Steps between C-alpha positions, in 0.01 A plus 500: 500500500621847419655677804259794501201272430601282793515798737165632372332161559643486850380851577147406392516200730627713784227761442232232513637343823608807696293597804453837669488592870136392521595137439793478744399330825853439629596766756863476392428554134241766574764702683751433226254623238398817681843599631724389215322435172257786545726680741642849468572587135605857569836479672758738632853500358419325173493806272879490456481130418231560240700784347791257472271246332403765238869578436578130445210474253666763285869408538643410161834361629596155370644240736620142461266276696575159645160326499491143636121484531199441282513853358821410314288308253314814389807706397742443213780706656650563841509873421191683629388855560433587864158638406404163341607319818290743707194452278518119501631426847380756753188426702221756473467752779198317652704184528795679659266652759364152576851377585555810720172436679594135560822595674318745724224247569749226599729741695777343290858558607684258271394519134663319208427578136606270213509707187587866563451619144539881500416521869153657509333224706807489719464870575131459583579216738783691661273802550248288692728476801834687511608263779453190292788327328428467131730259317453480124659268242541579130641269241615758247797718616406783261141518630624471859731798442207717391292383798785585739527849350128542559535393865787743548323782319197478732732442803349171620735347752308185596554316165784261427534375143676184383574470129557169323324179404234448770548123469847559636446790745171412674623231741774717647261793549236281668759344728564846654133559578364379837127540435359592160182706531418570136651364179412618152581264209514683171784325323550242221131416456563136433357199690823340625684812618183645661445188712871487583494860624186425702659197668809703587290776657310248711810445711450839659122557490283486815125484568459871435703515178355594164643399164386705199523320169481738200341418164335178605297496175788616279543163328403131536829448689422770755145369547645155562740643757216689669287183522792304646561766764131509597507131596841513669475340848641816666245730331174556686333775299534686170343795324489533124491869393569409133812713467651331806435230752539530879614202706444458875646251746283534815357155586191667656387600149419137424552476121302800378540605135334811362480671161456868595402804297786745483 
């Protein structure tokens, strides 16, 4: 099936299955929906980040990208314009705010992002709690260099960036974390690596941890990874928001799985 046709068909399925606040009877998911998904959309200190997003969308500079993930199949050359990366890879503002709300909701102190890209989501997450430690991993050194410039330009001091193949850097980073509160997987977008990343993260998750899996309906491989994670024995609840999936590990949630309107 054509890539765009696949995504359209999955969005139609999501739209038919998704429920609103009126159909949520779980207290946990009711609070999640009201405080995070439909939480504050007007936020302080994001204007500078959004101005940076606009600049990236119009930056014509060409860089040489190392792409080890599924996106590498869509490009004939490793040379790409920054504006094209911004247009194809950056989450929309609404999604970035969702991640920010999640960190505040979970009172997260240790946050790990797999797939920095140009750093917009990273900045949103770092702005949620200046006392939180935001560690972010990016596979392409050239993209990582731009992200680091963005962090320095906006003077964020609670972000540490690791550049290099995530397959090779993730374990060492996770080993240095005591308790992982939130992890955001937005890298590679293939079945095998996604599940491998998830298993590595599980070594440091706890009952209150949240794993965010981006682009769960991006491709058949990502859908297969999402379905495998949903039935993992350490997973007790999930929320499908179409653009991303949320994974929870609290045994008191007793295997709840929701498809929620964004």
